[in-house]
N, CA, C and O atoms as CSV, one atom per row, in Angstrom:
chain,resi,resn,atom,element,x,y,z
A,1,MET,N,N,0.846,-1.177,0.000
A,1,MET,CA,C,0.000,0.000,0.000
A,1,MET,C,C,0.891,1.239,0.000
A,1,MET,O,O,1.902,1.288,0.700
A,2,LYS,N,N,0.518,2.207,-0.767
A,2,LYS,CA,C,1.305,3.432,-0.894
A,2,LYS,C,C,1.175,4.279,0.376
A,2,LYS,O,O,0.163,4.214,1.072
A,3,PRO,N,N,2.211,5.076,0.669
A,3,PRO,CA,C,2.150,5.954,1.854
A,3,PRO,C,C,0.946,6.905,1.832
A,3,PRO,O,O,0.369,7.205,2.877
A,4,ASP,N,N,0.573,7.374,0.638
A,4,ASP,CA,C,-0.598,8.266,0.535
A,4,ASP,C,C,-1.874,7.539,0.955
A,4,ASP,O,O,-2.758,8.126,1.579
A,5,ASP,N,N,-1.958,6.258,0.605
A,5,ASP,CA,C,-3.133,5.465,0.985
A,5,ASP,C,C,-3.194,5.278,2.497
A,5,ASP,O,O,-4.263,5.369,3.101
A,6,VAL,N,N,-2.039,5.015,3.102
A,6,VAL,CA,C,-1.985,4.843,4.554
A,6,VAL,C,C,-2.377,6.144,5.243
A,6,VAL,O,O,-3.114,6.132,6.229
A,7,GLU,N,N,-1.891,7.255,4.729
A,7,GLU,CA,C,-2.234,8.556,5.299
A,7,GLU,C,C,-3.739,8.821,5.160
A,7,GLU,O,O,-4.379,9.321,6.085
A,8,PHE,N,N,-4.285,8.483,4.003
A,8,PHE,CA,C,-5.723,8.656,3.778
A,8,PHE,C,C,-6.522,7.837,4.790
A,8,PHE,O,O,-7.485,8.335,5.373
A,9,LEU,N,N,-6.124,6.586,4.996
A,9,LEU,CA,C,-6.835,5.734,5.956
A,9,LEU,C,C,-6.718,6.288,7.377
A,9,LEU,O,O,-7.677,6.247,8.147
A,10,GLY,N,N,-5.547,6.800,7.714
A,10,GLY,CA,C,-5.366,7.406,9.037
A,10,GLY,C,C,-6.271,8.612,9.229
A,10,GLY,O,O,-6.888,8.779,10.281
A,11,ASP,N,N,-6.343,9.446,8.206
A,11,ASP,CA,C,-7.243,10.608,8.269
A,11,ASP,C,C,-8.695,10.166,8.373
A,11,ASP,O,O,-9.501,10.786,9.067
A,12,MET,N,N,-9.011,9.093,7.676
A,12,MET,CA,C,-10.380,8.574,7.706
A,12,MET,C,C,-10.747,8.090,9.106
A,12,MET,O,O,-11.866,8.308,9.572
A,13,VAL,N,N,-9.802,7.434,9.770
A,13,VAL,CA,C,-10.036,6.966,11.138
A,13,VAL,C,C,-10.353,8.148,12.050
A,13,VAL,O,O,-11.314,8.109,12.818
A,14,VAL,N,N,-9.549,9.186,11.960
A,14,VAL,CA,C,-9.759,10.375,12.802
A,14,VAL,C,C,-11.130,10.981,12.525
A,14,VAL,O,O,-11.866,11.326,13.450
A,15,GLN,N,N,-11.461,11.107,11.257
A,15,GLN,CA,C,-12.741,11.714,10.885
A,15,GLN,C,C,-13.920,10.851,11.357
A,15,GLN,O,O,-14.910,11.378,11.865
A,16,LEU,N,N,-13.815,9.545,11.193
A,16,LEU,CA,C,-14.898,8.661,11.638
A,16,LEU,C,C,-15.044,8.686,13.157
A,16,LEU,O,O,-16.163,8.677,13.669
A,17,ASP,N,N,-13.933,8.718,13.876
A,17,ASP,CA,C,-14.004,8.798,15.337
A,17,ASP,C,C,-14.700,10.080,15.783
A,17,ASP,O,O,-15.521,10.061,16.700
A,18,GLU,N,N,-14.371,11.192,15.131
A,18,GLU,CA,C,-15.027,12.469,15.449
A,18,GLU,C,C,-16.524,12.412,15.136
A,18,GLU,O,O,-17.347,12.888,15.918
A,19,THR,N,N,-16.861,11.837,14.005
A,19,THR,CA,C,-18.266,11.710,13.613
A,19,THR,C,C,-19.029,10.877,14.639
A,19,THR,O,O,-20.134,11.241,15.042
A,20,ILE,N,N,-18.443,9.768,15.057
A,20,ILE,CA,C,-19.105,8.903,16.036
A,20,ILE,C,C,-19.313,9.649,17.347
A,20,ILE,O,O,-20.379,9.538,17.953
A,21,LYS,N,N,-18.319,10.403,17.794
A,21,LYS,CA,C,-18.460,11.185,19.031
A,21,LYS,C,C,-19.614,12.178,18.918
A,21,LYS,O,O,-20.428,12.301,19.834
A,22,LYS,N,N,-19.680,12.888,17.785
A,22,LYS,CA,C,-20.756,13.865,17.582
A,22,LYS,C,C,-22.127,13.190,17.555
A,22,LYS,O,O,-23.094,13.713,18.108
A,23,LEU,N,N,-22.202,12.027,16.911
A,23,LEU,CA,C,-23.472,11.306,16.838
A,23,LEU,C,C,-23.923,10.812,18.212
A,23,LEU,O,O,-25.117,10.810,18.511
A,24,VAL,N,N,-22.976,10.395,19.042
A,24,VAL,CA,C,-23.312,9.949,20.400
A,24,VAL,C,C,-23.876,11.110,21.209
A,24,VAL,O,O,-24.867,10.952,21.921
A,25,ILE,N,N,-23.249,12.268,21.102
A,25,ILE,CA,C,-23.747,13.449,21.819
A,25,ILE,C,C,-25.139,13.828,21.322
A,25,ILE,O,O,-26.030,14.117,22.121
A,26,GLU,N,N,-25.323,13.825,20.007
A,26,GLU,CA,C,-26.634,14.142,19.428
A,26,GLU,C,C,-27.688,13.151,19.911
A,26,GLU,O,O,-28.807,13.539,20.249
A,27,GLU,N,N,-27.322,11.865,19.941
A,27,GLU,CA,C,-28.273,10.846,20.409
A,27,GLU,C,C,-28.674,11.100,21.858
A,27,GLU,O,O,-29.852,11.002,22.200
A,28,GLN,N,N,-27.712,11.423,22.705
A,28,GLN,CA,C,-28.007,11.691,24.117
A,28,GLN,C,C,-28.986,12.857,24.263
A,28,GLN,O,O,-29.905,12.803,25.079
A,29,GLU,N,N,-28.785,13.900,23.475
A,29,GLU,CA,C,-29.681,15.058,23.525
A,29,GLU,C,C,-31.086,14.687,23.065
A,29,GLU,O,O,-32.074,15.118,23.661
A,30,LEU,N,N,-31.172,13.892,22.010
A,30,LEU,CA,C,-32.482,13.484,21.500
A,30,LEU,C,C,-33.203,12.560,22.477
A,30,LEU,O,O,-34.419,12.658,22.643
A,31,VAL,N,N,-32.466,11.674,23.117
A,31,VAL,CA,C,-33.067,10.768,24.091
A,31,VAL,C,C,-33.664,11.569,25.254
A,31,VAL,O,O,-34.763,11.267,25.721
A,32,LYS,N,N,-32.937,12.587,25.717
A,32,LYS,CA,C,-33.465,13.458,26.779
A,32,LYS,C,C,-34.749,14.146,26.325
A,32,LYS,O,O,-35.718,14.247,27.077
A,33,LYS,N,N,-34.735,14.614,25.086
A,33,LYS,CA,C,-35.873,15.360,24.543
A,33,LYS,C,C,-37.111,14.471,24.399
A,33,LYS,O,O,-38.229,14.916,24.658
A,34,LEU,N,N,-36.911,13.218,23.988
A,34,LEU,CA,C,-38.040,12.330,23.690
A,34,LEU,C,C,-38.530,11.540,24.905
A,34,LEU,O,O,-39.704,11.176,24.973
A,35,GLY,N,N,-37.656,11.279,25.842
A,35,GLY,CA,C,-38.041,10.520,27.022
A,35,GLY,C,C,-37.811,9.024,26.839
A,35,GLY,O,O,-37.849,8.506,25.723
A,36,PRO,N,N,-37.573,8.339,27.960
A,36,PRO,CA,C,-37.193,6.922,27.905
A,36,PRO,C,C,-38.265,5.991,27.341
A,36,PRO,O,O,-37.938,5.022,26.656
A,37,VAL,N,N,-39.524,6.269,27.616
A,37,VAL,CA,C,-40.598,5.392,27.137
A,37,VAL,C,C,-40.678,5.438,25.614
A,37,VAL,O,O,-40.738,4.398,24.958
A,38,ARG,N,N,-40.679,6.633,25.063
A,38,ARG,CA,C,-40.783,6.751,23.611
A,38,ARG,C,C,-39.534,6.189,22.924
A,38,ARG,O,O,-39.636,5.583,21.857
A,39,VAL,N,N,-38.362,6.385,23.525
A,39,VAL,CA,C,-37.128,5.857,22.952
A,39,VAL,C,C,-37.180,4.328,22.921
A,39,VAL,O,O,-36.721,3.712,21.959
A,40,LEU,N,N,-37.735,3.718,23.964
A,40,LEU,CA,C,-37.908,2.256,23.967
A,40,LEU,C,C,-38.785,1.810,22.806
A,40,LEU,O,O,-38.473,0.833,22.125
A,41,GLU,N,N,-39.876,2.522,22.584
A,41,GLU,CA,C,-40.755,2.201,21.462
A,41,GLU,C,C,-40.022,2.358,20.129
A,41,GLU,O,O,-40.170,1.537,19.224
A,42,LEU,N,N,-39.231,3.423,20.027
A,42,LEU,CA,C,-38.478,3.659,18.799
A,42,LEU,C,C,-37.433,2.563,18.577
A,42,LEU,O,O,-37.185,2.158,17.441
A,43,LYS,N,N,-36.828,2.091,19.654
A,43,LYS,CA,C,-35.844,1.003,19.519
A,43,LYS,C,C,-36.516,-0.283,19.046
A,43,LYS,O,O,-35.939,-1.031,18.256
A,44,GLU,N,N,-37.730,-0.543,19.524
A,44,GLU,CA,C,-38.466,-1.715,19.040
A,44,GLU,C,C,-38.724,-1.584,17.538
A,44,GLU,O,O,-38.583,-2.546,16.783
A,45,PHE,N,N,-39.096,-0.402,17.129
A,45,PHE,CA,C,-39.318,-0.140,15.707
A,45,PHE,C,C,-38.004,-0.303,14.936
A,45,PHE,O,O,-37.966,-0.978,13.907
A,46,TRP,N,N,-36.937,0.312,15.429
A,46,TRP,CA,C,-35.628,0.258,14.777
A,46,TRP,C,C,-35.141,-1.186,14.636
A,46,TRP,O,O,-34.574,-1.564,13.611
A,47,ASN,N,N,-35.369,-1.977,15.673
A,47,ASN,CA,C,-34.925,-3.375,15.663
A,47,ASN,C,C,-35.895,-4.297,14.937
A,47,ASN,O,O,-35.710,-5.514,14.922
A,48,GLN,N,N,-36.917,-3.723,14.344
A,48,GLN,CA,C,-37.937,-4.448,13.576
A,48,GLN,C,C,-38.610,-5.533,14.424
A,48,GLN,O,O,-38.785,-6.669,13.982
A,49,GLU,N,N,-38.979,-5.159,15.639
A,49,GLU,CA,C,-39.624,-6.085,16.562
A,49,GLU,C,C,-41.144,-5.946,16.576
A,49,GLU,O,O,-41.829,-6.697,17.271
A,50,LEU,N,N,-41.669,-5.001,15.823
A,50,LEU,CA,C,-43.111,-4.766,15.793
A,50,LEU,C,C,-43.764,-5.618,14.709
A,50,LEU,O,O,-43.174,-5.842,13.652
A,51,PRO,N,N,-44.973,-6.088,14.967
A,51,PRO,CA,C,-45.718,-6.755,13.886
A,51,PRO,C,C,-45.941,-5.770,12.740
A,51,PRO,O,O,-45.964,-4.558,12.952
A,52,PHE,N,N,-46.103,-6.289,11.538
A,52,PHE,CA,C,-46.203,-5.445,10.343
A,52,PHE,C,C,-47.275,-4.369,10.484
A,52,PHE,O,O,-47.014,-3.199,10.203
A,53,ASP,N,N,-48.473,-4.745,10.913
A,53,ASP,CA,C,-49.558,-3.758,11.027
A,53,ASP,C,C,-49.205,-2.658,12.028
A,53,ASP,O,O,-49.481,-1.482,11.791
A,54,ASP,N,N,-48.597,-3.047,13.144
A,54,ASP,CA,C,-48.193,-2.054,14.145
A,54,ASP,C,C,-47.087,-1.154,13.604
A,54,ASP,O,O,-47.040,0.040,13.902
A,55,GLU,N,N,-46.204,-1.737,12.811
A,55,GLU,CA,C,-45.103,-0.963,12.233
A,55,GLU,C,C,-45.634,0.111,11.288
A,55,GLU,O,O,-45.174,1.253,11.317
A,56,VAL,N,N,-46.588,-0.252,10.464
A,56,VAL,CA,C,-47.172,0.705,9.524
A,56,VAL,C,C,-47.830,1.853,10.293
A,56,VAL,O,O,-47.644,3.020,9.950
A,57,GLU,N,N,-48.587,1.524,11.315
A,57,GLU,CA,C,-49.243,2.553,12.128
A,57,GLU,C,C,-48.203,3.397,12.865
A,57,GLU,O,O,-48.329,4.619,12.949
A,58,PHE,N,N,-47.186,2.741,13.390
A,58,PHE,CA,C,-46.139,3.443,14.137
A,58,PHE,C,C,-45.434,4.471,13.254
A,58,PHE,O,O,-45.159,5.586,13.697
A,59,LYS,N,N,-45.141,4.102,12.015
A,59,LYS,CA,C,-44.482,5.020,11.074
A,59,LYS,C,C,-45.291,6.302,10.899
A,59,LYS,O,O,-44.733,7.392,10.775
A,60,ARG,N,N,-46.596,6.155,10.892
A,60,ARG,CA,C,-47.458,7.334,10.670
A,60,ARG,C,C,-47.439,8.284,11.861
A,60,ARG,O,O,-47.773,9.460,11.715
A,61,THR,N,N,-47.052,7.794,13.040
A,61,THR,CA,C,-47.075,8.630,14.240
A,61,THR,C,C,-45.751,9.325,14.519
A,61,THR,O,O,-45.666,10.129,15.447
A,62,LEU,N,N,-44.712,9.032,13.733
A,62,LEU,CA,C,-43.392,9.598,14.011
A,62,LEU,C,C,-43.376,11.108,13.813
A,62,LEU,O,O,-43.877,11.624,12.815
A,63,ASP,N,N,-42.790,11.805,14.784
A,63,ASP,CA,C,-42.636,13.247,14.622
A,63,ASP,C,C,-41.205,13.561,14.170
A,63,ASP,O,O,-40.389,12.661,13.972
A,64,TYR,N,N,-40.928,14.823,14.018
A,64,TYR,CA,C,-39.645,15.266,13.486
A,64,TYR,C,C,-38.469,14.739,14.306
A,64,TYR,O,O,-37.538,14.162,13.744
A,65,TRP,N,N,-38.498,14.929,15.629
A,65,TRP,CA,C,-37.372,14.547,16.485
A,65,TRP,C,C,-37.186,13.034,16.518
A,65,TRP,O,O,-36.061,12.545,16.621
A,66,GLU,N,N,-38.269,12.310,16.433
A,66,GLU,CA,C,-38.171,10.841,16.397
A,66,GLU,C,C,-37.499,10.373,15.109
A,66,GLU,O,O,-36.680,9.453,15.124
A,67,LYS,N,N,-37.849,11.009,14.006
A,67,LYS,CA,C,-37.201,10.680,12.727
A,67,LYS,C,C,-35.714,11.041,12.762
A,67,LYS,O,O,-34.880,10.331,12.200
A,68,ILE,N,N,-35.398,12.146,13.425
A,68,ILE,CA,C,-33.996,12.554,13.550
A,68,ILE,C,C,-33.223,11.520,14.366
A,68,ILE,O,O,-32.086,11.195,14.022
A,69,LEU,N,N,-33.813,11.001,15.433
A,69,LEU,CA,C,-33.138,9.976,16.235
A,69,LEU,C,C,-32.907,8.704,15.416
A,69,LEU,O,O,-31.839,8.098,15.500
A,70,ILE,N,N,-33.884,8.309,14.643
A,70,ILE,CA,C,-33.733,7.118,13.791
A,70,ILE,C,C,-32.641,7.356,12.744
A,70,ILE,O,O,-31.846,6.461,12.455
A,71,ARG,N,N,-32.608,8.547,12.187
A,71,ARG,CA,C,-31.546,8.897,11.232
A,71,ARG,C,C,-30.184,8.836,11.919
A,71,ARG,O,O,-29.205,8.361,11.344
A,72,ASN,N,N,-30.140,9.321,13.146
A,72,ASN,CA,C,-28.905,9.277,13.921
A,72,ASN,C,C,-28.429,7.834,14.096
A,72,ASN,O,O,-27.246,7.541,13.928
A,73,TRP,N,N,-29.355,6.936,14.432
A,73,TRP,CA,C,-28.983,5.525,14.606
A,73,TRP,C,C,-28.453,4.939,13.300
A,73,TRP,O,O,-27.501,4.158,13.306
A,74,ALA,N,N,-29.060,5.310,12.197
A,74,ALA,CA,C,-28.603,4.809,10.893
A,74,ALA,C,C,-27.192,5.326,10.587
A,74,ALA,O,O,-26.338,4.567,10.127
A,75,HIS,N,N,-26.951,6.604,10.840
A,75,HIS,CA,C,-25.624,7.179,10.591
A,75,HIS,C,C,-24.583,6.567,11.514
A,75,HIS,O,O,-23.458,6.292,11.094
A,76,THR,N,N,-24.953,6.354,12.764
A,76,THR,CA,C,-24.032,5.747,13.725
A,76,THR,C,C,-23.660,4.330,13.298
A,76,THR,O,O,-22.496,3.935,13.375
A,77,THR,N,N,-24.645,3.578,12.852
A,77,THR,CA,C,-24.387,2.214,12.392
A,77,THR,C,C,-23.418,2.217,11.215
A,77,THR,O,O,-22.469,1.433,11.188
A,78,ARG,N,N,-23.653,3.089,10.249
A,78,ARG,CA,C,-22.764,3.173,9.088
A,78,ARG,C,C,-21.353,3.617,9.491
A,78,ARG,O,O,-20.363,3.085,8.989
A,79,ALA,N,N,-21.269,4.583,10.389
A,79,ALA,CA,C,-19.955,5.076,10.824
A,79,ALA,C,C,-19.176,3.970,11.539
A,79,ALA,O,O,-17.974,3.818,11.319
A,80,HIS,N,N,-19.852,3.200,12.390
A,80,HIS,CA,C,-19.179,2.099,13.088
A,80,HIS,C,C,-18.715,1.023,12.102
A,80,HIS,O,O,-17.617,0.485,12.241
A,81,LYS,N,N,-19.539,0.716,11.119
A,81,LYS,CA,C,-19.147,-0.281,10.112
A,81,LYS,C,C,-17.948,0.205,9.307
A,81,LYS,O,O,-17.018,-0.559,9.049
A,82,SER,N,N,-17.969,1.467,8.912
A,82,SER,CA,C,-16.842,2.024,8.158
A,82,SER,C,C,-15.573,2.034,9.003
A,82,SER,O,O,-14.488,1.715,8.515
A,83,ARG,N,N,-15.720,2.403,10.271
A,83,ARG,CA,C,-14.561,2.444,11.183
A,83,ARG,C,C,-13.982,1.043,11.351
A,83,ARG,O,O,-12.763,0.875,11.363
A,84,ALA,N,N,-14.832,0.051,11.478
A,84,ALA,CA,C,-14.371,-1.331,11.615
A,84,ALA,C,C,-13.646,-1.797,10.353
A,84,ALA,O,O,-12.626,-2.481,10.435
A,85,THR,N,N,-14.168,-1.430,9.203
A,85,THR,CA,C,-13.535,-1.806,7.939
A,85,THR,C,C,-12.148,-1.193,7.813
A,85,THR,O,O,-11.205,-1.864,7.393
A,86,VAL,N,N,-12.023,0.080,8.176
A,86,VAL,CA,C,-10.715,0.739,8.115
A,86,VAL,C,C,-9.756,0.082,9.108
A,86,VAL,O,O,-8.585,-0.127,8.793
A,87,GLY,N,N,-10.241,-0.238,10.286
A,87,GLY,CA,C,-9.409,-0.916,11.278
A,87,GLY,C,C,-8.920,-2.268,10.778
A,87,GLY,O,O,-7.761,-2.629,10.979
A,88,GLN,N,N,-9.802,-3.008,10.128
A,88,GLN,CA,C,-9.413,-4.309,9.563
A,88,GLN,C,C,-8.372,-4.135,8.472
A,88,GLN,O,O,-7.452,-4.945,8.354
A,89,THR,N,N,-8.511,-3.091,7.678
A,89,THR,CA,C,-7.538,-2.821,6.624
A,89,THR,C,C,-6.158,-2.542,7.235
A,89,THR,O,O,-5.145,-3.041,6.746
A,90,PHE,N,N,-6.130,-1.742,8.307
A,90,PHE,CA,C,-4.864,-1.475,8.982
A,90,PHE,C,C,-4.264,-2.754,9.573
A,90,PHE,O,O,-3.052,-2.956,9.515
A,91,MET,N,N,-5.111,-3.612,10.139
A,91,MET,CA,C,-4.624,-4.861,10.720
A,91,MET,C,C,-4.017,-5.749,9.640
A,91,MET,O,O,-2.960,-6.344,9.850
A,92,LYS,N,N,-4.669,-5.842,8.497
A,92,LYS,CA,C,-4.147,-6.638,7.390
A,92,LYS,C,C,-2.812,-6.058,6.912
A,92,LYS,O,O,-1.874,-6.798,6.615
A,93,LEU,N,N,-2.742,-4.730,6.844
A,93,LEU,CA,C,-1.525,-4.069,6.400
A,93,LEU,C,C,-0.384,-4.361,7.371
A,93,LEU,O,O,0.729,-4.665,6.941
A,94,ASN,N,N,-0.646,-4.274,8.673
A,94,ASN,CA,C,0.380,-4.530,9.673
A,94,ASN,C,C,0.833,-5.983,9.689
A,94,ASN,O,O,1.995,-6.268,9.982
A,95,SER,N,N,-0.070,-6.901,9.377
A,95,SER,CA,C,0.309,-8.321,9.384
A,95,SER,C,C,1.225,-8.659,8.210
A,95,SER,O,O,1.943,-9.658,8.253
A,96,LYS,N,N,1.206,-7.835,7.164
A,96,LYS,CA,C,2.055,-8.062,5.990
A,96,LYS,C,C,3.445,-7.471,6.162
A,96,LYS,O,O,4.361,-7.784,5.402
A,97,LEU,N,N,3.595,-6.610,7.171
A,97,LEU,CA,C,4.901,-5.949,7.371
A,97,LEU,C,C,5.871,-6.828,8.108
A,97,LEU,O,O,7.006,-6.423,8.355
């Protein structure tokens, strides 16, 4: 791997770590705003634990902040997956050295 590629991956790690930190803070603020009961319901929805009919009805009741929290969870999931992939790439690179 070229030095520029290694530098790019290093920068990516830093950026992903910062993004994850910001998303965690945003999630904490949204959880406070929505309350624990509603967040539990949203987690059931997020984890696809609701029956289909309940899920359809639940989607219709979502307000702005609830949609933002769900978006936050989606972004956090993607950021963690990307961070793990970059980490695995570094591990593979180090094992070849």
